[in-house]
N, C-alpha and C positions, 0 to 999 in steps of 0.2 A: 818335212814334206808329208802332207796328208794323202793317204791312199785308201780307197774303199774297193773291196772285191765282193761281188755277189756270186757265190759259188753255184747257186741254183735256187729256184723259187717255185714252189708248186706242191701238190699233194703227195709227191713221191720223194720229197726231200728239200729242206731249207737250210741255208747257212750263208753267213756273210762275215767278212773280216774287215776291220778298220785298223789301219796302222798309222802311227805318227812317231817320227823319229825312229828309235830302235825298238819300239814296243808295239804290240798289237793285241787286240782282243777278238775272239770269235763269238758271234751271236748265233746260237743254235748250231746243232751238229746232226742234221737229219740224214746224213749219208754215212756209209761205212768209213772206217779209218782209211782204208786204201783209196777210196774215192775222194775223200777230203784231201788227202795228201796229193793225189793226182791233180785235182783242180787247183790247189794252191800252187803247185809247181808250174802248171800251165800259165797262171797269171803272175808268176815270178814273185810270190810271197814266201818268205822264209818261215817255216813253222816254228822255229826256235824263238821267234819274236813274240809268240802268243803267250800271254800271261794268264788267261783264264778263258773258259767258255761260259758265256751268259746264256741262260735259258729263259725263253719267253713263256713256255708251258710244256707240259709233259707228253704231248701227243708224239707218236712215233716219228712222224715226218720232221720233227724238230729235235728229237732226243736220241734217236736210235744209235748213232755213232759215238755219242759223248763218252760213255764209260771206257771204251777201248782207246779212243783218241786221247782223252785226258790222261789216262794212265801211261800211254806211250810217251807223251811229252812231259809227264810228271807235273801237270797243272791242275788247278781245281775246277770243278763245275760249280758255278755260282747260280743259285736258283732260290725261288721263294721257299721259306722254311716249311710251309704247309705241303708243298710239292715233295720235298725231300722226305718229310715225315710219312707221307702216304706211300712213297716208294719203299721206304724201309719197312713199313707194316706189311707190304706185299712181298718182302724179301726179293725185290727187284735188284738187278745188277746196277751198281753205282760206282763211280770212280772212287779211288782211295781218298782223294782230297775233295772236301766239300766246303763251300762257303754258302751261308744262307743270308737272306735279306727279307724284309717285310715290304710288300707292295706299297709304294709311296715313299720308300726310303731313298736317300741319296748317299752314295758312297764313292770311293776312289779305288781304282786299280791302276797302279803305276801313274802315268801322266794323264789318265783318262778320268774325268768326272762323269759319273753315271747317275741319272735320275730314272727311277722306275715309277710306273703308274699303272693302276688297274685298268683292264679292258673287259668288255662283255664277250665271253666266249665259253663254250661248253667244256671247260677244263677246271682243274682244282682251284687255281689262283693265278689266272693268266695275266701277263703284264706286257706293256710296251716299254721302250727305253728311249731316252734322249742321251746321247753320248757326246760329251764336249771335250775338245782338245784344241789347244792353240787358238782359243777364241772362236771356234767353229763348232756348230751343232749338227748332229745327224739324228733325226727323229725316225723312230721305227715302230710301226704298228701293222703287223702282217696277218693277224687272225682276230677279227672282232666283228660283232654283229651290228654295232652302231657307233657313231662318232658323237659321244656325249660330251658334257661340259668338261670333264676331267681330261679327256683325250684332246679336246680343242685347246685347253689351257696349256698342256704340255707340248703339243706338236706345233703350235703356232709359231711361224716365222723362223723355222730352222733353215739353215743353208741348204741341207739335203733332206728331203722328205721321202721316206720309203713307206708307202701306204698300200694296203690291200685293195685290189679290184678283182674280186674272185669270180663272179658269175654274172651272166646275163639273165634277167628275170624270165624272159620268154623261153630261152633255151632250157632253163631249169624246169619250168612248168611242163614243157613238151618232152622232157627226157623220160627214159624208161626207169628212172630211179624210183624207189619206193616212196609213197606219200609221206611216211614218217621222216625219211631222210630229207625230202624236199622241204618239209616244214622246219626241220632242225636248221638246215642251211639258211633258210629265209627268215629265221627268227632273230630275236634280240641277242641271243647267245650263239649265233651262227657266224655268217660271213658277210662282208660288204659286197653288194652288187655294184655293177658299173655306174649306175646312175647315182647311187648313194655316195660312192667315192668321189665322183665328179662334183656333186653338190657340196661336199665337205670342203672343197678347196677354197671356197669363199672365206671360210673362217681359219684356214690353215696357212695360206700363202700370205707373205708379207714382203716388206721391202728388202729383207735379207735373203729371201728365197732365191736359190740359184739353180737347183736341179730337183726334178720330181721323178721318182721311180715307182712304177705300179707293180705290185707284188702278188704272189700266190694266185695267179690266174688258173682257173679250172681248165683242164684239158678236155673235159667232156661238155661243159656247160658255158663255155666262153670261147672267144677267139681274140687273137692279138689285134685284128682290125677293129673289132667292136670296142675294145678298151681304148685304142688309139683315137677312134672317132669321138667317143664320149668325152675324153679328156681334152682333145683338141677343141671341141665345141665349148667346153667349160672355160678353157683358158681364153678363148676369143671373147666370151661374154664378160670375163673379168678384166679385159684389156691386158692380158698377160700372154698373148700369143707367141711372144719371143722367148718365153721360159722354156729351156730344154727339158724334155721328158723322154722316158723310155719305158717300154713294157717288158718286164723281166720274163724269163722263161725257165723251164725245168732243165732243158738240155744244155743251153748255152750259158756261159759266164759273162759277167760285165765288170769292167774295171774303170774306176773313177780316180783321177788324181788332180792335184792342184799344180798348174803350170807355172812357169817362172813369171809370167805376166799377171798372175793372180786368178786367172780364169780356170774353170773346171773342164777337164777333158773326159769324155765318155767313150769307151771302146767295147764293142761286143766281141766276145771270143768264142768261136764255135769249136 
């Protein structure tokens, strides 16, 4: 039975779990150990199933809880080699067990096949992942400034697509944020705005697509309604209006599982 849990998504913390059979992997650990365990319990995921934490990049909202959480469960942090090297140079706290990979590398963790791919973001060596298990693919790209050819090639036609829809252009421009921050967010190595995320769906959705999850929404420069409206309009243009989708949040968790009839069920947990 495939299960996916989104523990939280946003600038204050990001983490998700994918379980299949008796094993699971955690992607990012941007909450404290206590909060991660609390959210896992609320969604009825057993932490002892987790085999590793996969890291997309080293920003605090994706990494902060990983050292303590990994050591508590005696599992490795799996990250790009250049990220681990940078952290070691800075004498940063890291878990005792470390696995490294090169962006673009494919590797296995238990029953999971993991494909990593580079994305454009203002981090050392940021990546997205496609995680395969039981003939099922989950594509993840939560921090990126553009959807280029490599991203399209990797994320196309996954059963579950988790894609960033971070900000609304007008809200960002009219915000009180410093101009340098606005330019960083709106640049090629920043984040995806709502319209860019919606436009990317033409190249990412396919006949195997079953569920779309919109991630990493800014609490200051975006709203749930704006993301929903943009995505709904895009799906209508693509004749995919029946495709289920949800806008993820920082506060609430989301649980996805494969039902006995083969369909996917999505539940928001407050």
